[in-house]
FIPAVEX-356636 format. One record per residue (C-alpha): x, y, z; residue in three letters. Coordinates in pm, whole numbers, plus 50000, padded with zeros to 5 digits. Layout:
<nodes>
<node x="X" y="Y" z="Z" residuo="ALA"/>
...
</nodes>
This chain:
<nodes>
<node x="42769" y="28268" z="15816" residuo="MET"/>
<node x="42475" y="28334" z="15583" residuo="ALA"/>
<node x="42498" y="28260" z="15250" residuo="PRO"/>
<node x="42645" y="28525" z="14997" residuo="ILE"/>
<node x="42378" y="28591" z="14710" residuo="ILE"/>
<node x="42461" y="28719" z="14399" residuo="ARG"/>
<node x="42356" y="28722" z="14015" residuo="ARG"/>
<node x="42497" y="28494" z="13749" residuo="SER"/>
<node x="42804" y="28695" z="13633" residuo="GLY"/>
<node x="42873" y="28851" z="13969" residuo="GLN"/>
<node x="43182" y="28761" z="14148" residuo="GLY"/>
<node x="43331" y="28437" z="14103" residuo="GLY"/>
<node x="43622" y="28348" z="13868" residuo="GLY"/>
<node x="43720" y="28115" z="13576" residuo="VAL"/>
<node x="43645" y="27813" z="13821" residuo="TRP"/>
<node x="43280" y="27883" z="13738" residuo="LEU"/>
<node x="43304" y="27752" z="13413" residuo="HIS"/>
<node x="43640" y="27547" z="13352" residuo="ASN"/>
<node x="43672" y="27360" z="13654" residuo="ALA"/>
<node x="43778" y="26990" z="13681" residuo="ALA"/>
<node x="43472" y="26827" z="13767" residuo="MET"/>
<node x="43416" y="26740" z="14045" residuo="PRO"/>
<node x="43738" y="26886" z="14232" residuo="ARG"/>
<node x="43967" y="26613" z="14352" residuo="SER"/>
<node x="43954" y="26778" z="14685" residuo="SER"/>
<node x="43580" y="26695" z="14725" residuo="GLN"/>
<node x="43604" y="26316" z="14596" residuo="ILE"/>
<node x="43586" y="26069" z="14871" residuo="LEU"/>
<node x="43913" y="25875" z="14953" residuo="ALA"/>
<node x="43731" y="25538" z="14918" residuo="ASP"/>
<node x="43520" y="25617" z="14593" residuo="ALA"/>
<node x="43565" y="25399" z="14305" residuo="ALA"/>
<node x="43524" y="25692" z="14070" residuo="GLY"/>
<node x="43422" y="26069" z="14089" residuo="PRO"/>
<node x="43123" y="25942" z="14302" residuo="LEU"/>
<node x="43069" y="25618" z="14500" residuo="PRO"/>
<node x="42908" y="25345" z="14360" residuo="ALA"/>
<node x="42514" y="25317" z="14451" residuo="PRO"/>
<node x="42440" y="25118" z="14760" residuo="GLY"/>
<node x="42116" y="24968" z="14892" residuo="PRO"/>
<node x="41856" y="25240" z="14983" residuo="TRP"/>
<node x="41800" y="25323" z="15344" residuo="GLN"/>
<node x="41669" y="25638" z="15543" residuo="SER"/>
<node x="41862" y="25608" z="15868" residuo="GLU"/>
<node x="42183" y="25792" z="15800" residuo="GLN"/>
<node x="42319" y="26032" z="15542" residuo="ALA"/>
<node x="42511" y="25911" z="15249" residuo="VAL"/>
<node x="42833" y="26105" z="15129" residuo="ALA"/>
<node x="42860" y="26147" z="14756" residuo="LEU"/>
<node x="43135" y="26391" z="14789" residuo="LEU"/>
<node x="43310" y="26559" z="15076" residuo="ARG"/>
<node x="43070" y="26859" z="15043" residuo="ASN"/>
<node x="42757" y="26673" z="14921" residuo="VAL"/>
<node x="42557" y="26435" z="15146" residuo="GLN"/>
<node x="42221" y="26279" z="15055" residuo="ARG"/>
<node x="41944" y="26186" z="15317" residuo="LEU"/>
<node x="41650" y="26000" z="15168" residuo="THR"/>
<node x="41310" y="26048" z="15328" residuo="ALA"/>
<node x="41120" y="25747" z="15461" residuo="PRO"/>
<node x="40837" y="25795" z="15200" residuo="ASN"/>
<node x="40892" y="25525" z="14945" residuo="PRO"/>
<node x="40623" y="25487" z="14717" residuo="GLY"/>
<node x="40448" y="25443" z="14384" residuo="PHE"/>
<node x="40536" y="25803" z="14270" residuo="MET"/>
<node x="40823" y="25866" z="14493" residuo="THR"/>
<node x="41033" y="25538" z="14412" residuo="GLY"/>
<node x="41282" y="25479" z="14701" residuo="PRO"/>
<node x="41192" y="25796" z="14860" residuo="GLY"/>
<node x="41249" y="26178" z="14831" residuo="THR"/>
<node x="41628" y="26258" z="14821" residuo="ASN"/>
<node x="41716" y="26550" z="15047" residuo="SER"/>
<node x="42071" y="26705" z="14987" residuo="TYR"/>
<node x="42304" y="26903" z="15188" residuo="LEU"/>
<node x="42578" y="27070" z="15020" residuo="VAL"/>
<node x="42880" y="27253" z="15209" residuo="GLY"/>
<node x="43115" y="27161" z="15490" residuo="ASP"/>
<node x="43180" y="27215" z="15852" residuo="ALA"/>
<node x="43325" y="27539" z="15803" residuo="ALA"/>
<node x="43111" y="27707" z="15540" residuo="SER"/>
<node x="42788" y="27562" z="15670" residuo="GLY"/>
<node x="42526" y="27379" z="15466" residuo="TYR"/>
<node x="42249" y="27445" z="15188" residuo="ILE"/>
<node x="41983" y="27207" z="15244" residuo="ALA"/>
<node x="41791" y="27116" z="14907" residuo="ILE"/>
<node x="41444" y="26961" z="14912" residuo="ASP"/>
<node x="41379" y="26889" z="15281" residuo="PRO"/>
<node x="41096" y="26669" z="15185" residuo="GLY"/>
<node x="40790" y="26590" z="15379" residuo="PRO"/>
<node x="40732" y="26707" z="15720" residuo="ALA"/>
<node x="40867" y="26395" z="15854" residuo="ASP"/>
<node x="41004" y="26472" z="16210" residuo="ASP"/>
<node x="41266" y="26189" z="16216" residuo="ALA"/>
<node x="41402" y="26286" z="15852" residuo="HIS"/>
<node x="41430" y="26647" z="15964" residuo="LEU"/>
<node x="41612" y="26543" z="16269" residuo="GLU"/>
<node x="41857" y="26340" z="16055" residuo="ARG"/>
<node x="41908" y="26660" z="15839" residuo="LEU"/>
<node x="41987" y="26872" z="16118" residuo="TRP"/>
<node x="42222" y="26630" z="16265" residuo="GLN"/>
<node x="42399" y="26582" z="15951" residuo="ALA"/>
<node x="42475" y="26949" z="15894" residuo="ALA"/>
<node x="42755" y="26936" z="16132" residuo="ARG"/>
<node x="42986" y="27226" z="16283" residuo="HIS"/>
<node x="43331" y="27175" z="16318" residuo="ALA"/>
<node x="43283" y="27057" z="16673" residuo="ASP"/>
<node x="43040" y="26766" z="16563" residuo="GLY"/>
<node x="42731" y="26932" z="16672" residuo="SER"/>
<node x="42447" y="26963" z="16411" residuo="GLY"/>
<node x="42233" y="27218" z="16280" residuo="GLY"/>
<node x="42483" y="27420" z="16085" residuo="HIS"/>
<node x="42212" y="27489" z="15782" residuo="ILE"/>
<node x="42261" y="27826" z="15647" residuo="GLU"/>
<node x="41979" y="27807" z="15367" residuo="ALA"/>
<node x="41700" y="27582" z="15255" residuo="ILE"/>
<node x="41600" y="27558" z="14920" residuo="VAL"/>
<node x="41314" y="27384" z="14749" residuo="CYS"/>
<node x="41316" y="27269" z="14388" residuo="THR"/>
<node x="40931" y="27282" z="14379" residuo="HIS"/>
<node x="40612" y="27285" z="14570" residuo="SER"/>
<node x="40497" y="26928" z="14550" residuo="HIS"/>
<node x="40407" y="26747" z="14895" residuo="PRO"/>
<node x="40702" y="26533" z="14902" residuo="ASP"/>
<node x="40955" y="26812" z="14839" residuo="HIS"/>
<node x="40857" y="27138" z="15050" residuo="SER"/>
<node x="40652" y="27068" z="15350" residuo="PRO"/>
<node x="40957" y="26975" z="15539" residuo="GLY"/>
<node x="41115" y="27336" z="15476" residuo="ALA"/>
<node x="40934" y="27528" z="15750" residuo="ALA"/>
<node x="40964" y="27273" z="16041" residuo="PRO"/>
<node x="41340" y="27229" z="15943" residuo="LEU"/>
<node x="41360" y="27610" z="15980" residuo="GLN"/>
<node x="41176" y="27614" z="16317" residuo="ALA"/>
<node x="41412" y="27335" z="16426" residuo="LEU"/>
<node x="41704" y="27531" z="16379" residuo="CYS"/>
<node x="41547" y="27837" z="16531" residuo="GLN"/>
<node x="41461" y="27668" z="16833" residuo="ALA"/>
<node x="41799" y="27505" z="16880" residuo="ARG"/>
<node x="42050" y="27784" z="16769" residuo="SER"/>
<node x="41844" y="28110" z="16761" residuo="GLY"/>
<node x="41892" y="28147" z="16395" residuo="ARG"/>
<node x="41641" y="28050" z="16107" residuo="ALA"/>
<node x="41811" y="27989" z="15786" residuo="PRO"/>
<node x="41616" y="28149" z="15491" residuo="THR"/>
<node x="41383" y="27940" z="15280" residuo="ILE"/>
<node x="41450" y="28003" z="14901" residuo="TRP"/>
<node x="41251" y="27883" z="14619" residuo="GLY"/>
<node x="40962" y="27996" z="14389" residuo="LEU"/>
<node x="40587" y="28036" z="14523" residuo="PRO"/>
<node x="40347" y="27794" z="14398" residuo="SER"/>
<node x="40146" y="27905" z="14075" residuo="GLY"/>
<node x="39799" y="27958" z="14065" residuo="PRO"/>
<node x="39690" y="27602" z="13922" residuo="HIS"/>
<node x="39865" y="27420" z="14184" residuo="ALA"/>
<node x="39684" y="27151" z="14384" residuo="ARG"/>
<node x="39584" y="27220" z="14725" residuo="ALA"/>
<node x="39841" y="26994" z="14873" residuo="ASN"/>
<node x="40132" y="27201" z="14663" residuo="SER"/>
<node x="40092" y="27551" z="14823" residuo="GLN"/>
<node x="40442" y="27699" z="14923" residuo="PHE"/>
<node x="40558" y="28044" z="14995" residuo="ALA"/>
<node x="40955" y="28082" z="15013" residuo="PRO"/>
<node x="41091" y="28354" z="15246" residuo="ASP"/>
<node x="41267" y="28465" z="14932" residuo="ARG"/>
<node x="41218" y="28418" z="14565" residuo="ASP"/>
<node x="41513" y="28263" z="14375" residuo="VAL"/>
<node x="41562" y="28423" z="14047" residuo="ALA"/>
<node x="41694" y="28250" z="13726" residuo="ASP"/>
<node x="42064" y="28226" z="13744" residuo="GLY"/>
<node x="42091" y="28349" z="14112" residuo="GLN"/>
<node x="42393" y="28210" z="14312" residuo="HIS"/>
<node x="42380" y="28079" z="14646" residuo="LEU"/>
<node x="42730" y="28091" z="14782" residuo="HIS"/>
<node x="42898" y="27932" z="15095" residuo="LEU"/>
<node x="43261" y="27979" z="15173" residuo="GLN"/>
<node x="43426" y="28016" z="15524" residuo="ALA"/>
<node x="43740" y="28258" z="15518" residuo="PRO"/>
<node x="44009" y="28048" z="15360" residuo="GLY"/>
<node x="43793" y="27743" z="15279" residuo="GLY"/>
<node x="43633" y="27576" z="14998" residuo="GLN"/>
<node x="43367" y="27753" z="14805" residuo="ALA"/>
<node x="43055" y="27589" z="14727" residuo="HIS"/>
<node x="42822" y="27787" z="14481" residuo="THR"/>
<node x="42467" y="27658" z="14347" residuo="LEU"/>
<node x="42327" y="27842" z="14066" residuo="GLN"/>
<node x="41946" y="27839" z="13999" residuo="ALA"/>
<node x="41785" y="27763" z="13679" residuo="ILE"/>
<node x="41399" y="27803" z="13648" residuo="HIS"/>
<node x="41278" y="27500" z="13488" residuo="THR"/>
<node x="40896" y="27492" z="13487" residuo="PRO"/>
<node x="40714" y="27187" z="13315" residuo="GLY"/>
<node x="40676" y="26926" z="13591" residuo="HIS"/>
<node x="40570" y="27237" z="13821" residuo="ALA"/>
<node x="40532" y="27604" z="13719" residuo="SER"/>
<node x="40770" y="27690" z="14015" residuo="ASN"/>
<node x="41030" y="27414" z="13954" residuo="HIS"/>
<node x="41404" y="27508" z="13960" residuo="VAL"/>
<node x="41695" y="27313" z="13921" residuo="CYS"/>
<node x="42059" y="27388" z="14097" residuo="LEU"/>
<node x="42425" y="27362" z="13937" residuo="VAL"/>
<node x="42701" y="27316" z="14193" residuo="LEU"/>
<node x="42942" y="27501" z="13994" residuo="LEU"/>
<node x="43257" y="27411" z="14132" residuo="GLN"/>
<node x="43193" y="27042" z="14134" residuo="ASP"/>
<node x="42978" y="26994" z="13787" residuo="GLY"/>
<node x="42659" y="26844" z="13935" residuo="LEU"/>
<node x="42328" y="26914" z="13866" residuo="LEU"/>
<node x="42057" y="26885" z="14124" residuo="PHE"/>
<node x="41754" y="26814" z="13895" residuo="SER"/>
<node x="41460" y="26784" z="14143" residuo="GLY"/>
<node x="41195" y="26608" z="13956" residuo="ASP"/>
<node x="41263" y="26734" z="13641" residuo="HIS"/>
<node x="41493" y="26453" z="13554" residuo="ILE"/>
<node x="41460" y="26121" z="13762" residuo="LEU"/>
<node x="41645" y="25804" z="13753" residuo="ASN"/>
<node x="41433" y="25488" z="13678" residuo="GLY"/>
<node x="41146" y="25672" z="13544" residuo="SER"/>
<node x="41021" y="25967" z="13367" residuo="THR"/>
<node x="40851" y="26253" z="13561" residuo="THR"/>
<node x="40467" y="26298" z="13540" residuo="VAL"/>
<node x="40349" y="26643" z="13376" residuo="ILE"/>
<node x="40025" y="26722" z="13508" residuo="ASP"/>
<node x="39848" y="26999" z="13351" residuo="PRO"/>
<node x="39761" y="27268" z="13418" residuo="PRO"/>
<node x="40037" y="27341" z="13636" residuo="ASP"/>
<node x="40253" y="27105" z="13449" residuo="GLY"/>
<node x="40332" y="27190" z="13102" residuo="ASN"/>
<node x="40497" y="26984" z="12820" residuo="MET"/>
<node x="40604" y="27285" z="12614" residuo="ALA"/>
<node x="40773" y="27432" z="12929" residuo="HIS"/>
<node x="40892" y="27109" z="13009" residuo="TYR"/>
<node x="41079" y="27030" z="12688" residuo="LEU"/>
<node x="41215" y="27394" z="12677" residuo="ASP"/>
<node x="41348" y="27353" z="13018" residuo="SER"/>
<node x="41547" y="27028" z="12906" residuo="LEU"/>
<node x="41700" y="27280" z="12657" residuo="ASP"/>
<node x="41830" y="27505" z="12935" residuo="ALA"/>
<node x="41950" y="27219" z="13120" residuo="LEU"/>
<node x="42155" y="27117" z="12818" residuo="THR"/>
<node x="42303" y="27477" z="12784" residuo="ARG"/>
<node x="42362" y="27490" z="13178" residuo="ALA"/>
<node x="42556" y="27143" z="13161" residuo="CYS"/>
<node x="42745" y="27263" z="12856" residuo="GLN"/>
<node x="42858" y="27588" z="13011" residuo="ALA"/>
<node x="42930" y="27443" z="13324" residuo="HIS"/>
<node x="43105" y="27114" z="13249" residuo="ALA"/>
<node x="42842" y="26927" z="13445" residuo="VAL"/>
<node x="42908" y="26556" z="13442" residuo="ASP"/>
<node x="42635" y="26410" z="13699" residuo="PHE"/>
<node x="42281" y="26458" z="13759" residuo="ILE"/>
<node x="42142" y="26419" z="14114" residuo="LEU"/>
<node x="41776" y="26351" z="14116" residuo="PRO"/>
<node x="41514" y="26382" z="14380" residuo="ALA"/>
<node x="41451" y="26025" z="14320" residuo="HIS"/>
<node x="41697" y="25761" z="14232" residuo="GLY"/>
<node x="42067" y="25742" z="14243" residuo="HIS"/>
<node x="42315" y="25970" z="14043" residuo="PRO"/>
<node x="42288" y="25974" z="13664" residuo="LEU"/>
<node x="42656" y="25984" z="13489" residuo="PRO"/>
<node x="42694" y="26159" z="13162" residuo="ASP"/>
<node x="42455" y="26461" z="13223" residuo="ALA"/>
<node x="42413" y="26583" z="12839" residuo="LEU"/>
<node x="42365" y="26204" z="12729" residuo="GLY"/>
<node x="42083" y="26155" z="12992" residuo="ALA"/>
<node x="41888" y="26481" z="12899" residuo="ILE"/>
<node x="41930" y="26393" z="12522" residuo="ALA"/>
<node x="41805" y="26064" z="12548" residuo="LYS"/>
<node x="41495" y="26191" z="12809" residuo="LEU"/>
<node x="41409" y="26455" z="12540" residuo="LYS"/>
<node x="41425" y="26201" z="12249" residuo="ALA"/>
<node x="41174" y="25959" z="12466" residuo="HIS"/>
<node x="40970" y="26240" z="12516" residuo="ARG"/>
<node x="40941" y="26366" z="12155" residuo="LEU"/>
<node x="40886" y="25991" z="12038" residuo="ALA"/>
<node x="40606" y="25957" z="12276" residuo="ARG"/>
<node x="40464" y="26266" z="12146" residuo="GLU"/>
<node x="40493" y="26135" z="11789" residuo="ALA"/>
<node x="40322" y="25844" z="11863" residuo="LYS"/>
<node x="40030" y="26017" z="12047" residuo="ILE"/>
<node x="39988" y="26248" z="11739" residuo="ALA"/>
<node x="39965" y="25952" z="11502" residuo="ALA"/>
<node x="39702" y="25823" z="11739" residuo="VAL"/>
<node x="39504" y="26127" z="11736" residuo="MET"/>
<node x="39536" y="26156" z="11353" residuo="GLN"/>
<node x="39423" y="25810" z="11303" residuo="ALA"/>
<node x="39149" y="25827" z="11551" residuo="ASN"/>
<node x="39023" y="26209" z="11508" residuo="PRO"/>
<node x="38696" y="26185" z="11671" residuo="ALA"/>
<node x="38849" y="26018" z="11975" residuo="GLY"/>
<node x="38918" y="26150" z="12327" residuo="ASP"/>
<node x="39190" y="26107" z="12578" residuo="PRO"/>
<node x="39046" y="25776" z="12719" residuo="ASP"/>
<node x="39040" y="25637" z="12377" residuo="GLN"/>
<node x="39377" y="25753" z="12281" residuo="TRP"/>
<node x="39538" y="25646" z="12601" residuo="LEU"/>
<node x="39576" y="25248" z="12537" residuo="PRO"/>
<node x="39680" y="25313" z="12202" residuo="LEU"/>
<node x="39949" y="25549" z="12248" residuo="ALA"/>
<node x="40081" y="25365" z="12590" residuo="TYR"/>
<node x="40019" y="25045" z="12472" residuo="ASP"/>
<node x="40391" y="24946" z="12565" residuo="ASP"/>
<node x="40331" y="25043" z="12908" residuo="VAL"/>
<node x="40169" y="24821" z="13195" residuo="ASP"/>
<node x="39805" y="24924" z="13218" residuo="ALA"/>
<node x="39825" y="24957" z="13570" residuo="ARG"/>
<node x="40012" y="25285" z="13522" residuo="LEU"/>
<node x="39779" y="25431" z="13258" residuo="TRP"/>
<node x="39583" y="25654" z="13517" residuo="PRO"/>
<node x="39902" y="25841" z="13572" residuo="VAL"/>
<node x="40040" y="25830" z="13217" residuo="ALA"/>
<node x="39706" y="25997" z="13123" residuo="LYS"/>
<node x="39821" y="26312" z="13288" residuo="ARG"/>
<node x="40133" y="26328" z="13047" residuo="SER"/>
<node x="39933" y="26245" z="12760" residuo="LEU"/>
<node x="39695" y="26535" z="12819" residuo="LEU"/>
<node x="39997" y="26750" z="12848" residuo="ALA"/>
<node x="40132" y="26628" z="12531" residuo="HIS"/>
<node x="39811" y="26656" z="12340" residuo="VAL"/>
<node x="39792" y="27016" z="12490" residuo="GLU"/>
<node x="40151" y="27081" z="12296" residuo="ARG"/>
<node x="40038" y="26915" z="11993" residuo="ILE"/>
<node x="39735" y="27128" z="11946" residuo="GLN"/>
<node x="39947" y="27439" z="12030" residuo="MET"/>
<node x="40179" y="27348" z="11756" residuo="LEU"/>
<node x="39901" y="27271" z="11511" residuo="GLN"/>
<node x="39750" y="27596" z="11590" residuo="ALA"/>
<node x="40080" y="27795" z="11494" residuo="ARG"/>
<node x="40047" y="27962" z="11155" residuo="PRO"/>
<node x="40273" y="27813" z="10869" residuo="ALA"/>
<node x="40596" y="27984" z="10820" residuo="PRO"/>
<node x="40545" y="28233" z="10521" residuo="SER"/>
<node x="40761" y="28133" z="10197" residuo="ALA"/>
</nodes>
């Protein structure tokens, strides 16, 4: 069955805003809490986080990807699944995604839709080959959702979905008489201009893509990345977590984060503290340039990370200069 598509506020019911998070019916029988305790990283099989959420980690560990890109399957054998971030075009990983999306008879390929949080090369290239795999084996091609890459995206981050997902749009799966699984899209530019996050409304989970990571802060790389947009998007996620009782964040890299609101507040405070430090360095060294400001503003960071940190420094400088250019409020 194809997912039912609707705008925020259409259909649904009280559960969209006041559900117990996550639903007890979806918690695994052997879980110590709402979600199972983190286990060692592996890419060979799906990891069940809830009865209706599976994580498969792509075999692309590295400096920028940590243990690898987390792909997620949301849904069940009756409703079908929405695949979030199929990752790189890795045949073995895509085969495992296909096999994990099981029908009631145990056969794979029950993928009803594919959603990419953004177009970076560790997230979206697997979408088209996963769609083709479904088409070849079942005769049905799930729609690829997301937002097209922006005009400043790098050459390896080009992406065009089958359908654009709108801010607030619902992707809804439910078999007759079965459990509902509804993802609400939230446009969150900052890390990438076409970045979206997704809230699983019934279970209080935020799929954060690269906007929020576990274990590191995401790189903001202008011009497609924008620090002002990134911080505004954190505020949008705070509002969404408050509105939908979100407790857990499921990032594209790293284990789940509990206390969603606390994690977002901590992340924003960290970014603003770094920006204040950069602003102080700029003020003390007005004739300097980013290469000179970098070791002073990131003196608490391993120097081997400075080339990557410089990208975020440039994004902070851009925002600082934007704020300085604003006219002073009238008395």
